[in-house]
DRENDO-1510 file (C-alpha; in Angstrom, 1 decimal, always signed):
<recs>
REC; n; res; u; v; w
REC; 1; MET; +5.3; -33.3; -0.3 .
REC; 2; SER; +1.8; -32.4; +0.9 .
REC; 3; LEU; -0.2; -29.4; -0.1 .
REC; 4; ARG; +0.3; -27.9; +3.4 .
REC; 5; GLN; +4.1; -28.4; +3.2 .
REC; 6; ALA; +4.2; -26.8; -0.2 .
REC; 7; LEU; +2.2; -23.8; +1.0 .
REC; 8; VAL; +4.5; -23.4; +4.1 .
REC; 9; ARG; +7.4; -23.1; +1.7 .
REC; 10; VAL; +5.6; -20.6; -0.5 .
REC; 11; HIS; +4.6; -18.5; +2.5 .
REC; 12; ARG; +8.1; -18.6; +3.9 .
REC; 13; TRP; +10.0; -17.6; +0.7 .
REC; 14; VAL; +7.4; -15.1; -0.5 .
REC; 15; GLY; +7.4; -13.6; +3.0 .
REC; 16; LEU; +11.1; -13.2; +3.0 .
REC; 17; ALA; +11.1; -11.7; -0.4 .
REC; 18; ILE; +8.6; -9.0; +0.4 .
REC; 19; ALA; +9.3; -8.5; +4.1 .
REC; 20; LEU; +11.6; -5.4; +3.9 .
REC; 21; PHE; +9.2; -3.7; +1.4 .
REC; 22; LEU; +6.3; -4.3; +3.7 .
REC; 23; VAL; +8.1; -3.0; +6.7 .
REC; 24; VAL; +8.8; +0.2; +4.7 .
REC; 25; ALA; +5.3; +0.5; +3.4 .
REC; 26; GLY; +3.8; -0.3; +6.8 .
REC; 27; LEU; +5.8; +2.3; +8.7 .
REC; 28; THR; +5.4; +5.0; +6.1 .
REC; 29; GLY; +1.7; +4.3; +5.7 .
REC; 30; SER; +1.3; +4.6; +9.5 .
REC; 31; VAL; +2.7; +8.1; +9.3 .
REC; 32; ILE; +1.1; +9.4; +6.2 .
REC; 33; ALA; -2.4; +8.4; +7.4 .
REC; 34; PHE; -2.1; +11.9; +9.0 .
REC; 35; ASN; +0.1; +13.5; +6.3 .
REC; 36; HIS; -1.9; +16.8; +6.2 .
REC; 37; GLU; -1.8; +17.4; +9.9 .
REC; 38; LEU; +1.9; +16.4; +10.3 .
REC; 39; ASP; +2.9; +18.4; +7.3 .
REC; 40; GLU; +1.3; +21.5; +8.8 .
REC; 41; TRP; +2.7; +20.9; +12.2 .
REC; 42; LEU; +6.2; +20.5; +10.8 .
REC; 43; ASN; +6.0; +23.5; +8.5 .
REC; 44; PRO; +3.9; +26.3; +10.1 .
REC; 45; ASP; +5.9; +28.9; +8.1 .
REC; 46; LEU; +4.4; +27.4; +4.9 .
REC; 47; PHE; +0.9; +26.4; +6.0 .
REC; 48; ARG; -0.1; +29.0; +8.6 .
REC; 49; VAL; -0.7; +32.7; +8.3 .
REC; 50; GLN; -1.3; +35.4; +11.0 .
REC; 51; SER; -3.1; +37.9; +8.7 .
REC; 52; ARG; -6.8; +38.4; +9.2 .
REC; 53; GLY; -9.3; +39.9; +6.8 .
REC; 54; ALA; -11.1; +39.1; +3.6 .
REC; 55; PRO; -9.1; +36.7; +1.4 .
REC; 56; ILE; -8.2; +37.4; -2.2 .
REC; 57; SER; -9.8; +35.2; -4.8 .
REC; 58; SER; -7.8; +32.0; -5.3 .
REC; 59; LEU; -8.1; +32.4; -9.1 .
REC; 60; ASP; -6.8; +36.0; -8.9 .
REC; 61; LEU; -3.8; +34.9; -6.9 .
REC; 62; ALA; -3.2; +32.1; -9.4 .
REC; 63; ALA; -3.3; +34.6; -12.2 .
REC; 64; ARG; -0.8; +36.9; -10.3 .
REC; 65; VAL; +1.7; +34.0; -9.9 .
REC; 66; GLU; +1.5; +33.2; -13.6 .
REC; 67; ALA; +2.0; +36.9; -14.6 .
REC; 68; ALA; +4.9; +37.3; -12.2 .
REC; 69; GLU; +6.7; +34.2; -13.7 .
REC; 70; PRO; +5.8; +33.6; -17.4 .
REC; 71; ARG; +7.6; +30.2; -17.6 .
REC; 72; LEU; +5.3; +28.9; -14.9 .
REC; 73; ARG; +1.8; +27.4; -15.3 .
REC; 74; VAL; -0.6; +26.9; -12.4 .
REC; 75; THR; -2.0; +23.4; -12.5 .
REC; 76; TYR; -4.0; +23.2; -9.3 .
REC; 77; VAL; -6.1; +25.8; -7.4 .
REC; 78; PRO; -8.0; +25.3; -4.1 .
REC; 79; LEU; -11.1; +27.4; -4.4 .
REC; 80; HIS; -11.6; +27.6; -0.6 .
REC; 81; VAL; -9.0; +28.3; +2.1 .
REC; 82; GLU; -9.5; +27.8; +5.8 .
REC; 83; ASP; -9.0; +30.7; +8.1 .
REC; 84; GLY; -5.4; +31.0; +9.2 .
REC; 85; HIS; -4.2; +28.7; +6.5 .
REC; 86; ALA; -2.0; +29.4; +3.4 .
REC; 87; LEU; -3.2; +28.9; -0.2 .
REC; 88; VAL; -1.2; +26.1; -1.8 .
REC; 89; LEU; -1.0; +26.2; -5.6 .
REC; 90; GLY; +0.2; +23.4; -7.8 .
REC; 91; VAL; +2.5; +24.6; -10.6 .
REC; 92; ALA; +4.5; +23.2; -13.5 .
REC; 93; GLY; +6.9; +24.6; -16.1 .
REC; 94; ARG; +5.4; +25.7; -19.4 .
REC; 95; GLY; +8.3; +24.6; -21.5 .
REC; 96; ASP; +9.5; +25.5; -24.9 .
REC; 97; PRO; +6.6; +25.5; -27.4 .
REC; 98; THR; +8.9; +24.3; -30.2 .
REC; 99; SER; +10.5; +21.4; -28.4 .
REC; 100; GLY; +7.7; +20.6; -25.9 .
REC; 101; THR; +10.2; +20.2; -23.1 .
REC; 102; PRO; +8.9; +21.6; -19.8 .
REC; 103; ASP; +11.0; +24.1; -17.9 .
REC; 104; ASP; +12.5; +22.7; -14.7 .
REC; 105; LEU; +11.3; +25.1; -12.0 .
REC; 106; GLY; +12.9; +23.2; -9.2 .
REC; 107; TYR; +9.5; +23.2; -7.3 .
REC; 108; ASP; +5.9; +22.3; -8.0 .
REC; 109; GLU; +4.1; +23.9; -5.0 .
REC; 110; VAL; +3.8; +27.6; -4.2 .
REC; 111; PHE; +2.5; +28.8; -0.8 .
REC; 112; LEU; +0.8; +32.2; -0.6 .
REC; 113; ASN; -0.8; +34.3; +2.0 .
REC; 114; PRO; -4.4; +34.4; +0.9 .
REC; 115; ILE; -5.0; +37.8; +2.6 .
REC; 116; THR; -2.0; +39.8; +1.4 .
REC; 117; GLY; -1.0; +37.7; -1.6 .
REC; 118; ALA; +2.6; +37.5; -0.3 .
REC; 119; ARG; +4.7; +34.5; -1.3 .
REC; 120; LEU; +5.5; +32.3; +1.7 .
REC; 121; GLY; +7.7; +29.8; -0.1 .
REC; 122; GLU; +7.8; +26.9; -2.5 .
REC; 123; ARG; +8.9; +23.2; -2.6 .
REC; 124; LYS; +9.2; +20.2; -4.8 .
REC; 125; TRP; +6.7; +17.7; -3.6 .
REC; 126; GLY; +8.3; +14.3; -2.8 .
REC; 127; SER; +11.9; +15.5; -3.1 .
REC; 128; CYS; +14.5; +13.7; -1.0 .
REC; 129; CYS; +14.8; +13.5; +1.9 .
REC; 130; PHE; +14.6; +14.5; +5.5 .
REC; 131; GLU; +14.6; +18.2; +5.5 .
REC; 132; ARG; +11.7; +19.4; +7.5 .
REC; 133; LYS; +9.6; +20.8; +4.7 .
REC; 134; GLN; +10.3; +17.7; +2.5 .
REC; 135; LEU; +9.9; +15.0; +5.1 .
REC; 136; ILE; +6.2; +14.1; +4.8 .
REC; 137; PRO; +5.9; +14.3; +1.0 .
REC; 138; PHE; +9.1; +12.2; +0.8 .
REC; 139; LEU; +7.6; +9.5; +3.1 .
REC; 140; TYR; +4.5; +9.6; +0.9 .
REC; 141; SER; +6.7; +9.0; -2.2 .
REC; 142; VAL; +8.5; +6.2; -0.5 .
REC; 143; HIS; +5.3; +4.6; +0.5 .
REC; 144; TYR; +3.8; +4.2; -3.0 .
REC; 145; SER; +6.9; +4.1; -5.2 .
REC; 146; LEU; +10.0; +3.7; -2.9 .
REC; 147; HIS; +11.0; +7.1; -4.3 .
REC; 148; LEU; +12.2; +5.3; -7.5 .
REC; 149; PRO; +11.4; +6.8; -10.9 .
REC; 150; GLU; +7.7; +6.7; -10.9 .
REC; 151; VAL; +7.0; +4.0; -13.5 .
REC; 152; TRP; +9.6; +1.6; -12.0 .
REC; 153; GLY; +8.5; +2.4; -8.4 .
REC; 154; LEU; +4.8; +1.9; -9.1 .
REC; 155; TRP; +5.5; -1.4; -10.8 .
REC; 156; VAL; +7.7; -2.6; -7.9 .
REC; 157; MET; +5.2; -1.7; -5.2 .
REC; 158; GLY; +2.3; -2.8; -7.3 .
REC; 159; THR; +3.8; -6.2; -7.9 .
REC; 160; ILE; +4.6; -6.6; -4.1 .
REC; 161; ALA; +1.0; -5.6; -3.3 .
REC; 162; LEU; -0.3; -8.2; -5.8 .
REC; 163; VAL; +2.0; -11.0; -4.3 .
REC; 164; TRP; +1.0; -9.9; -0.8 .
REC; 165; MET; -2.7; -10.1; -1.7 .
REC; 166; LEU; -2.3; -13.7; -2.9 .
REC; 167; ASP; -0.2; -14.6; +0.1 .
REC; 168; CYS; -2.9; -13.5; +2.4 .
REC; 169; PHE; -4.9; -16.6; +1.4 .
REC; 170; VAL; -1.9; -18.8; +1.9 .
REC; 171; GLY; -1.2; -17.4; +5.4 .
REC; 172; PHE; -4.9; -17.8; +6.4 .
REC; 173; TYR; -5.0; -21.4; +5.2 .
REC; 174; LEU; -1.9; -22.2; +7.3 .
REC; 175; THR; -3.6; -21.1; +10.5 .
REC; 176; LEU; -6.4; -23.6; +10.1 .
REC; 177; PRO; -6.2; -26.8; +12.2 .
REC; 178; ARG; -5.1; -29.9; +10.5 .
REC; 179; ARG; -7.7; -32.4; +9.4 .
REC; 180; LYS; -8.4; -35.5; +11.5 .
REC; 181; GLY; -5.6; -37.9; +11.6 .
REC; 182; ARG; -2.9; -35.4; +10.8 .
REC; 183; GLY; -1.3; -34.9; +14.2 .
REC; 184; ALA; -2.5; -34.4; +17.7 .
REC; 185; ARG; -0.5; -31.5; +19.0 .
REC; 186; GLY; -1.1; -27.8; +18.8 .
REC; 187; GLU; -2.2; -26.7; +15.3 .
REC; 188; VAL; +0.8; -24.7; +14.1 .
REC; 189; PRO; +1.1; -24.0; +10.4 .
REC; 190; GLY; +3.6; -26.2; +8.7 .
REC; 191; GLY; +4.5; -28.4; +11.7 .
REC; 192; SER; +3.9; -29.2; +15.3 .
REC; 193; GLU; +5.8; -26.3; +16.8 .
REC; 194; GLY; +2.9; -25.3; +19.0 .
REC; 195; ARG; +4.2; -26.9; +22.1 .
REC; 196; GLY; +2.1; -24.4; +24.2 .
REC; 197; ALA; -1.2; -25.5; +22.6 .
REC; 198; GLN; -3.4; -28.2; +24.1 .
REC; 199; GLY; -2.9; -31.7; +22.7 .
REC; 200; THR; -5.9; -33.7; +21.6 .
REC; 201; LYS; -6.4; -37.4; +20.9 .
REC; 202; SER; -7.6; -38.6; +17.6 .
REC; 203; ASP; -10.4; -40.7; +19.2 .
REC; 204; SER; -12.0; -37.7; +20.9 .
REC; 205; ARG; -11.2; -34.7; +18.7 .
REC; 206; PRO; -12.9; -31.4; +19.8 .
REC; 207; SER; -14.8; -29.2; +17.4 .
REC; 208; PHE; -13.1; -27.3; +14.6 .
REC; 209; TRP; -13.4; -24.0; +16.4 .
REC; 210; ARG; -11.8; -25.4; +19.6 .
REC; 211; ARG; -8.9; -26.6; +17.6 .
REC; 212; TRP; -8.6; -23.3; +15.7 .
REC; 213; LYS; -9.1; -21.1; +18.8 .
REC; 214; PRO; -5.4; -21.2; +19.9 .
REC; 215; ALA; -4.4; -19.6; +16.7 .
REC; 216; TRP; -6.2; -16.5; +17.7 .
REC; 217; LYS; -4.4; -16.1; +21.0 .
REC; 218; VAL; -1.1; -14.8; +22.2 .
REC; 219; LYS; +0.4; -16.7; +25.1 .
REC; 220; LEU; +2.2; -13.8; +26.8 .
REC; 221; GLY; +3.7; -16.0; +29.5 .
REC; 222; ALA; +5.5; -18.3; +27.1 .
REC; 223; ARG; +9.1; -18.1; +25.9 .
REC; 224; PRO; +10.0; -15.2; +23.7 .
REC; 225; TYR; +10.0; -17.3; +20.5 .
REC; 226; ARG; +6.5; -18.6; +21.2 .
REC; 227; VAL; +5.3; -15.1; +21.9 .
REC; 228; ASN; +6.8; -14.0; +18.6 .
REC; 229; PHE; +5.2; -16.9; +16.8 .
REC; 230; ASP; +1.8; -16.1; +18.4 .
REC; 231; LEU; +2.0; -12.5; +17.5 .
REC; 232; HIS; +2.7; -13.4; +13.9 .
REC; 233; ARG; -0.2; -15.9; +13.6 .
REC; 234; ALA; -2.8; -14.2; +15.8 .
REC; 235; GLY; -1.9; -10.7; +14.5 .
REC; 236; GLY; -2.4; -11.9; +10.9 .
REC; 237; LEU; -5.8; -13.5; +11.8 .
REC; 238; TRP; -7.2; -10.5; +13.7 .
REC; 239; PHE; -6.2; -8.0; +11.1 .
REC; 240; TRP; -6.7; -10.3; +8.1 .
REC; 241; GLY; -9.6; -8.4; +6.6 .
REC; 242; LEU; -7.7; -5.1; +6.9 .
REC; 243; LEU; -4.5; -6.5; +5.5 .
REC; 244; PHE; -6.3; -8.0; +2.5 .
REC; 245; THR; -8.1; -4.7; +1.9 .
REC; 246; VAL; -4.9; -2.7; +2.0 .
REC; 247; ALA; -3.2; -5.1; -0.4 .
REC; 248; VAL; -6.1; -5.1; -2.9 .
REC; 249; SER; -6.4; -1.3; -2.8 .
REC; 250; GLY; -2.6; -1.1; -3.1 .
REC; 251; VAL; -2.7; -2.9; -6.4 .
REC; 252; TYR; -5.4; -0.5; -7.6 .
REC; 253; LEU; -3.5; +2.6; -6.6 .
REC; 254; THR; -0.2; +1.5; -8.2 .
REC; 255; LEU; -1.3; -0.5; -11.2 .
REC; 256; GLN; -4.8; +0.7; -11.9 .
REC; 257; PHE; -4.6; +0.7; -15.7 .
REC; 258; GLU; -1.9; -1.9; -16.1 .
REC; 259; VAL; -3.4; -4.6; -14.0 .
REC; 260; PHE; -6.4; -3.8; -11.8 .
REC; 261; ARG; -8.8; -2.5; -14.4 .
REC; 262; PRO; -8.1; -5.2; -17.1 .
REC; 263; VAL; -8.5; -8.0; -14.5 .
REC; 264; LEU; -11.6; -6.5; -12.9 .
REC; 265; SER; -13.2; -6.0; -16.3 .
REC; 266; LEU; -13.1; -9.8; -16.8 .
REC; 267; VAL; -15.7; -10.2; -14.0 .
REC; 268; MET; -17.4; -6.8; -13.8 .
REC; 269; PRO; -18.4; -4.2; -16.3 .
REC; 270; ILE; -16.3; -1.0; -16.1 .
REC; 271; THR; -17.0; +2.4; -17.6 .
REC; 272; PRO; -13.8; +3.7; -19.4 .
REC; 273; SER; -12.0; +6.3; -17.4 .
REC; 274; PRO; -12.3; +9.9; -18.7 .
REC; 275; PHE; -8.6; +10.0; -19.0 .
REC; 276; GLU; -8.6; +6.8; -21.1 .
REC; 277; GLU; -11.0; +8.5; -23.6 .
REC; 278; LEU; -9.7; +12.0; -23.4 .
REC; 279; ARG; -6.0; +11.6; -24.1 .
REC; 280; PRO; -5.2; +14.3; -26.7 .
REC; 281; ALA; -3.3; +13.8; -29.9 .
REC; 282; PRO; +0.5; +14.3; -29.5 .
REC; 283; GLU; +0.6; +17.5; -31.5 .
REC; 284; THR; -2.0; +19.2; -29.2 .
REC; 285; ALA; -0.7; +17.8; -25.9 .
REC; 286; GLY; +1.6; +20.8; -25.2 .
REC; 287; ASP; -0.9; +23.6; -26.4 .
REC; 288; ASP; -1.8; +26.3; -24.0 .
REC; 289; PRO; -5.5; +26.2; -23.1 .
REC; 290; ALA; -7.8; +28.5; -24.9 .
REC; 291; VAL; -10.0; +28.9; -21.8 .
REC; 292; SER; -8.9; +29.9; -18.3 .
REC; 293; PHE; -9.4; +28.5; -14.9 .
REC; 294; THR; -11.9; +31.4; -14.3 .
REC; 295; THR; -14.1; +30.4; -17.2 .
REC; 296; ILE; -14.0; +26.7; -16.3 .
REC; 297; VAL; -14.9; +27.4; -12.6 .
REC; 298; ALA; -17.8; +29.6; -13.7 .
REC; 299; THR; -19.1; +26.8; -16.0 .
REC; 300; ALA; -18.6; +24.3; -13.2 .
REC; 301; THR; -20.6; +26.4; -10.8 .
REC; 302; GLN; -23.5; +26.5; -13.2 .
REC; 303; GLU; -23.3; +22.7; -13.6 .
REC; 304; ALA; -23.2; +22.2; -9.9 .
REC; 305; ALA; -26.4; +24.3; -9.4 .
REC; 306; ARG; -28.1; +22.4; -12.2 .
REC; 307; ARG; -27.2; +19.0; -10.8 .
REC; 308; GLY; -27.8; +19.9; -7.2 .
REC; 309; TRP; -24.2; +19.4; -6.2 .
REC; 310; GLN; -22.1; +21.4; -3.7 .
REC; 311; PRO; -20.2; +24.4; -5.1 .
REC; 312; PRO; -16.8; +23.8; -6.7 .
REC; 313; PHE; -14.1; +23.0; -4.1 .
REC; 314; ASP; -10.9; +22.9; -6.2 .
REC; 315; ALA; -9.8; +22.7; -9.9 .
REC; 316; PHE; -6.8; +21.3; -11.7 .
REC; 317; TYR; -5.4; +21.4; -15.2 .
REC; 318; SER; -3.6; +18.5; -16.9 .
REC; 319; PRO; -1.3; +19.7; -19.7 .
REC; 320; GLU; -0.7; +16.0; -20.7 .
REC; 321; PHE; -4.3; +15.4; -21.4 .
REC; 322; GLY; -5.4; +18.9; -22.3 .
REC; 323; VAL; -8.2; +18.7; -19.7 .
REC; 324; TYR; -9.5; +20.7; -16.8 .
REC; 325; GLY; -11.0; +18.9; -13.8 .
REC; 326; VAL; -13.2; +20.4; -11.1 .
REC; 327; GLY; -14.1; +18.7; -7.8 .
REC; 328; PHE; -17.3; +19.5; -5.9 .
REC; 329; GLY; -17.1; +19.1; -2.1 .
REC; 330; ASP; -14.4; +18.7; +0.5 .
REC; 331; HIS; -12.0; +15.8; -0.5 .
REC; 332; HIS; -11.1; +15.3; +3.2 .
REC; 333; ALA; -14.7; +14.6; +4.3 .
REC; 334; PRO; -15.6; +11.0; +5.2 .
REC; 335; GLY; -17.1; +8.9; +2.3 .
REC; 336; THR; -16.1; +7.5; -1.1 .
REC; 337; GLY; -15.0; +10.8; -2.6 .
REC; 338; VAL; -16.6; +13.8; -4.4 .
REC; 339; PRO; -18.0; +14.3; -7.9 .
REC; 340; PHE; -15.7; +15.5; -10.6 .
REC; 341; LEU; -16.4; +17.1; -14.0 .
REC; 342; TYR; -13.8; +17.2; -16.8 .
REC; 343; PHE; -13.7; +20.0; -19.4 .
REC; 344; ASP; -12.0; +20.5; -22.7 .
REC; 345; GLN; -9.1; +23.0; -22.6 .
REC; 346; HIS; -10.1; +24.6; -25.9 .
REC; 347; SER; -13.9; +24.7; -26.0 .
REC; 348; GLY; -14.7; +24.5; -22.2 .
REC; 349; ARG; -17.4; +21.8; -22.9 .
REC; 350; VAL; -18.0; +19.0; -20.4 .
REC; 351; LEU; -16.1; +15.8; -21.5 .
REC; 352; GLY; -16.9; +13.4; -18.7 .
REC; 353; GLN; -17.6; +12.9; -15.1 .
REC; 354; THR; -17.0; +10.6; -12.1 .
REC; 355; VAL; -19.7; +10.5; -9.4 .
REC; 356; PRO; -19.4; +8.5; -6.3 .
REC; 357; GLY; -22.0; +5.7; -6.1 .
REC; 358; GLU; -22.9; +6.0; -9.8 .
REC; 359; GLY; -21.8; +3.7; -12.6 .
REC; 360; THR; -21.4; +0.0; -13.0 .
REC; 361; ALA; -20.5; -2.4; -10.2 .
REC; 362; GLY; -16.9; -2.2; -11.2 .
REC; 363; ASP; -17.0; +1.6; -11.2 .
REC; 364; VAL; -18.4; +1.7; -7.7 .
REC; 365; PHE; -15.9; -1.0; -6.5 .
REC; 366; MET; -13.0; +1.1; -7.7 .
REC; 367; GLN; -14.4; +4.2; -6.1 .
REC; 368; TRP; -14.0; +2.5; -2.7 .
REC; 369; MET; -10.3; +1.7; -3.2 .
REC; 370; PHE; -8.6; +4.9; -2.1 .
REC; 371; PRO; -11.1; +5.8; +0.8 .
REC; 372; LEU; -10.5; +2.2; +2.1 .
REC; 373; HIS; -6.7; +2.3; +1.7 .
REC; 374; SER; -6.4; +5.7; +3.4 .
REC; 375; GLY; -9.1; +5.1; +6.0 .
REC; 376; GLN; -10.9; +8.3; +4.8 .
REC; 377; ILE; -14.0; +6.1; +4.3 .
REC; 378; ILE; -15.0; +6.8; +7.9 .
REC; 379; GLY; -13.0; +9.9; +8.6 .
REC; 380; LEU; -10.6; +10.2; +11.6 .
REC; 381; PRO; -11.5; +6.8; +13.1 .
REC; 382; GLY; -10.7; +5.1; +9.8 .
REC; 383; ARG; -7.3; +6.9; +9.6 .
REC; 384; ILE; -6.4; +5.8; +13.1 .
REC; 385; VAL; -7.3; +2.2; +12.2 .
REC; 386; ILE; -5.1; +2.4; +9.0 .
REC; 387; SER; -2.2; +3.9; +11.0 .
REC; 388; ILE; -2.4; +1.0; +13.4 .
REC; 389; THR; -2.7; -1.5; +10.5 .
REC; 390; GLY; +0.6; -0.1; +9.1 .
REC; 391; LEU; +2.3; -0.9; +12.3 .
REC; 392; VAL; +0.8; -4.4; +12.3 .
REC; 393; VAL; +2.1; -4.9; +8.7 .
REC; 394; ALA; +5.6; -4.1; +9.9 .
REC; 395; LEU; +5.2; -6.3; +13.0 .
REC; 396; LEU; +4.1; -9.3; +11.0 .
REC; 397; SER; +7.0; -8.9; +8.6 .
REC; 398; ALA; +9.5; -8.6; +11.4 .
REC; 399; THR; +8.1; -11.6; +13.4 .
REC; 400; GLY; +8.0; -13.7; +10.2 .
REC; 401; VAL; +11.7; -13.1; +9.7 .
REC; 402; VAL; +12.4; -14.0; +13.3 .
REC; 403; ILE; +10.5; -17.3; +12.8 .
REC; 404; TRP; +12.5; -18.1; +9.7 .
REC; 405; ALA; +15.9; -17.2; +11.3 .
REC; 406; LYS; +15.0; -19.4; +14.3 .
REC; 407; LYS; +14.0; -22.4; +12.1 .
REC; 408; ARG; +17.2; -21.9; +10.0 .
REC; 409; ARG; +19.4; -22.1; +13.1 .
REC; 410; GLY; +17.5; -25.1; +14.4 .
REC; 411; ARG; +18.0; -27.0; +11.1 .
REC; 412; ARG; +21.7; -26.2; +11.0 .
REC; 413; ALA; +22.1; -27.4; +14.6 .
REC; 414; ILE; +20.3; -30.6; +13.8 .
REC; 415; SER; +22.5; -31.1; +10.7 .
REC; 416; MET; +25.7; -30.6; +12.7 .
REC; 417; ARG; +24.6; -33.0; +15.5 .
REC; 418; ALA; +23.7; -35.8; +13.1 .
REC; 419; PRO; +26.3; -38.6; +13.0 .
REC; 420; ARG; +28.4; -38.9; +10.0 .
REC; 421; VAL; +29.5; -42.4; +8.8 .
REC; 422; GLU; +32.8; -42.7; +7.0 .
REC; 423; ALA; +34.0; -45.7; +5.1 .
REC; 424; VAL; +37.0; -47.3; +6.8 .
REC; 425; PRO; +39.2; -49.5; +4.6 .
REC; 426; THR; +39.3; -52.9; +6.3 .
REC; 427; LEU; +39.6; -56.5; +5.2 .
REC; 428; GLY; +37.5; -59.6; +5.2 .
REC; 429; VAL; +34.4; -59.9; +7.3 .
REC; 430; ALA; +35.1; -56.7; +9.1 .
REC; 431; SER; +35.0; -54.8; +5.8 .
REC; 432; SER; +31.7; -56.3; +4.8 .
REC; 433; PHE; +30.2; -55.6; +8.2 .
REC; 434; SER; +31.4; -52.0; +8.1 .
REC; 435; ALA; +30.1; -51.5; +4.6 .
REC; 436; SER; +26.8; -53.0; +5.6 .
REC; 437; ARG; +26.5; -50.6; +8.6 .
REC; 438; GLY; +27.4; -47.7; +6.4 .
REC; 439; GLU; +24.7; -48.5; +3.9 .
REC; 440; GLN; +22.1; -48.6; +6.6 .
REC; 441; SER; +23.3; -45.6; +8.7 .
REC; 442; ALA; +23.2; -43.0; +5.9 .
REC; 443; PRO; +19.5; -43.4; +5.0 .
REC; 444; ALA; +18.6; -43.8; +8.7 .
REC; 445; ALA; +20.3; -40.5; +9.6 .
REC; 446; HIS; +18.7; -38.9; +6.6 .
REC; 447; SER; +15.2; -40.1; +7.8 .
REC; 448; ILE; +15.8; -38.8; +11.3 .
REC; 449; ARG; +16.9; -35.4; +10.0 .
REC; 450; SER; +13.9; -35.2; +7.6 .
REC; 451; ALA; +11.5; -36.1; +10.4 .
REC; 452; MET; +13.0; -33.6; +12.8 .
REC; 453; THR; +13.1; -30.9; +10.2 .
REC; 454; GLY; +9.5; -31.5; +9.1 .
REC; 455; SER; +8.4; -31.4; +12.7 .
REC; 456; THR; +9.9; -27.9; +13.1 .
REC; 457; ARG; +8.5; -26.2; +10.1 .
REC; 458; VAL; +6.2; -23.3; +10.8 .
REC; 459; ALA; +4.3; -20.6; +8.8 .
REC; 460; ARG; +6.1; -17.3; +8.8 .
REC; 461; ARG; +3.3; -14.9; +8.2 .
REC; 462; ALA; -0.2; -15.9; +9.1 .
REC; 463; GLY; -3.0; -13.8; +7.5 .
REC; 464; ARG; -0.8; -11.5; +5.5 .
</recs>
């Protein structure tokens, strides 16, 4: 078996194994590229307000919510709210201080009117399934974890992203034209299925690009199967860079600490993440913070002025790590993100920072991952491109399955048409003659089937 034949099989079976997952990830990713806009459009009762006037301080509203429900702790506070929009707070149960078990509130988001302070509603982000207010967060959860328990879901999708990333190279290789002397017909990965491509003679072979050029085209006037194959191959080539980028960034977003950072650290220096260094001791993990959001935001405002940064945009609190975090600047603006400072929950001192564009080569490389994956790197145009790429991922998966199914039916048909030779008990010369024919016919039929099967093999998923 040649290298190309082996890679065709790898591409075929890897593609079949991950096709359904990629269809789900592609379609959901295409939707959640606009998750904020769609969520607001579907749920105006939660995200929109008609009141006009001076808004109440977000920190004051957060304090009111905690005072009204003592078992609740606010974990996320937007410090700026657009006109006509609701204030959305992140919340979590405080839990029993003796057992450390958090209360199950049944929700983790609270929606407030920033003008009047009225409570508009609440929801559990990512809950199943298709209720209007749950739909977009649910699709987001399916996209990155299949809505499985988070650890399992992240490992499943992370592993698929890793396999897909490697298979991108296999698919790309299979689109390349064969080397001289390896067949004269159209350059179809894994065989000579490209009956619509131009044949060439070995004694006057055109340039590499002329032989590769058909792989970039879709012959719309051809039979449906050929169009399906061309869509698979050409779609993978034209979108190869985006597909590979989405796969790599997908590994980062799902298995950052388990796989991505350890592997990247082998080739690039990486600064330890603040959360790697700041994990508190188990006995302090459930302690209430000694300093409030108000104190932390005031300190962050002073730090922003000293560093020449934009004012604080939002703040969060992580009970697990015992850390506050404050972001500076609009997270939805184009670029590679905003600076963050991290503060100790007891002393309020600065514990660490992440600043886009600063740090080692590995740090900067990782800072690009989410903006590239979401398209936020260039704003709205980038999100449109990512949404289209999600549809292409689903298309390539579906066309690959069609190619496999067609080949499978073809192989079965060839096998059924192949003549079968059965031994017939006879005597004398006739017996010897029949045996001789039987000995020769079986390998001959096998050779014919092998040749025909080999000539119909084709790559399932070019450029994935």
